[in-house]
N, C-alpha and C positions, 0 to 999 in steps of 0.2 A: 641602579643599573640602567643604562640607556638602551634604546631599542636595538641598535646594532649589536651590542654585547648580548642582549637577550636572544636575538636571532642566532648568533653564533653558538650560544650555550645550548639552545634547543637542538641545533644540528649535532653538536658534540654529545649531548645526553642520549641521543638516539643512534649514535655512530654513523649518521648520514654522511658526514664529511670523509668517511673511509671508503664510501662507494666509488668504484672506478667511474671516471667521467664517461657518460654516454650522451654525446652532443645531440643526437637525434631525439632522445627522450626528453632532454632538458628543453629543447626548442619546442617539442610537442606540448609540453606543460605550459610554456609561455604563450604559445598560440591559442591553446584552449582558454586561457584566462582572457586573452584579447577578444575571443568570440563571446565569452560571457559578458564582458564589458559592453559588447554590441547588442546584448539582449538575448543571445541564444542560450538555451538551457537543455540539460538532459531531462528526460521524463520516462515514465513507465507506460507502456502500452496496455491495452485491456487484458493481455495475457500475462502481465507482470514482467515483460522483457524491458530492460533498460535501453532506451534509445538516446545515445549520447551524442547530440548534434555537435557540440564544440569539439569533441574528440574526432568525430568523423570528418569535420571540416579541416582540422589540423592535419589529419592523416592524408587527406587529398592534396593539400599544399605540399606536405613533405614528400609524398610520392612523386609529385610533379617537379619539385624544385630542389630537394635536398641533395647536396653533393658533399660527402664527407671530406673530399680532398680540398674543398674551399675553406674549411674551418681553420682559422688562425687564432691562437689564444689571445693575442693582443686585440684583435677585432672583436672577439667575444666579450672581453672585459670592457672595452670601449662601448659596445652596444648595450650591455647590461647597465652600465653606469648612465648612459643616455636615457634608457628606459626609466631608471630611478629618478633622474632629474625631471623628465617629462611627467612622470607619475606624480611627483611631489607638486609640481606646478598645476597639473590637472585637478588634483584634490583641492588645492588652495583656491583655484578659480571657482570651484563649486561650493566654497565656504567651509571646507573641512580643515582640521589641523592634522597634517600627516603623521605627526608623532603620536597623537591620540589614536588615530585610526590603525596604525601599525600595532600599537599596544593592544587594541581590541582584537585584532587578528591573532596576535600571539596568545591572548587568553583563549580564543576559540580553538586554535590548533594544539594548545597545551593539553587538551582533553584527549587528543588522539594518542593511541598506543602503538607499540611496535618499535622495533629497532632493526637496523641493518645487521645482517649476519654475514660476515665475509666468508664463512665456510659453507654457506648454502650454495647449491648448484643453481645458478641463475639462468642457465640456458635450457 
């Protein structure tokens, strides 16, 4: 099985593909990953409270700039595919094989549990 099929199957196995689209949350997740690429990390303070710098930074950007009326599905798909192309090239420039790195990521996330429950009250 190739990585695309494995990613799709991972989503299906957890019913994640059944979740309603929440553009703000999806964009927040992508922004958090970008801030992690830039070296920002979550940490725990001396009292054990999680300080999630990437999430805080993503929240600030979304608060300032997010406009749900500007979301167009064709632009979302184009942008996500552009990110994928740039990400592949970025990894290759650093000497990594993107197919191997995605398979490593899949092995890591395969250990995560939980499924989407469409009957759960999410609000």
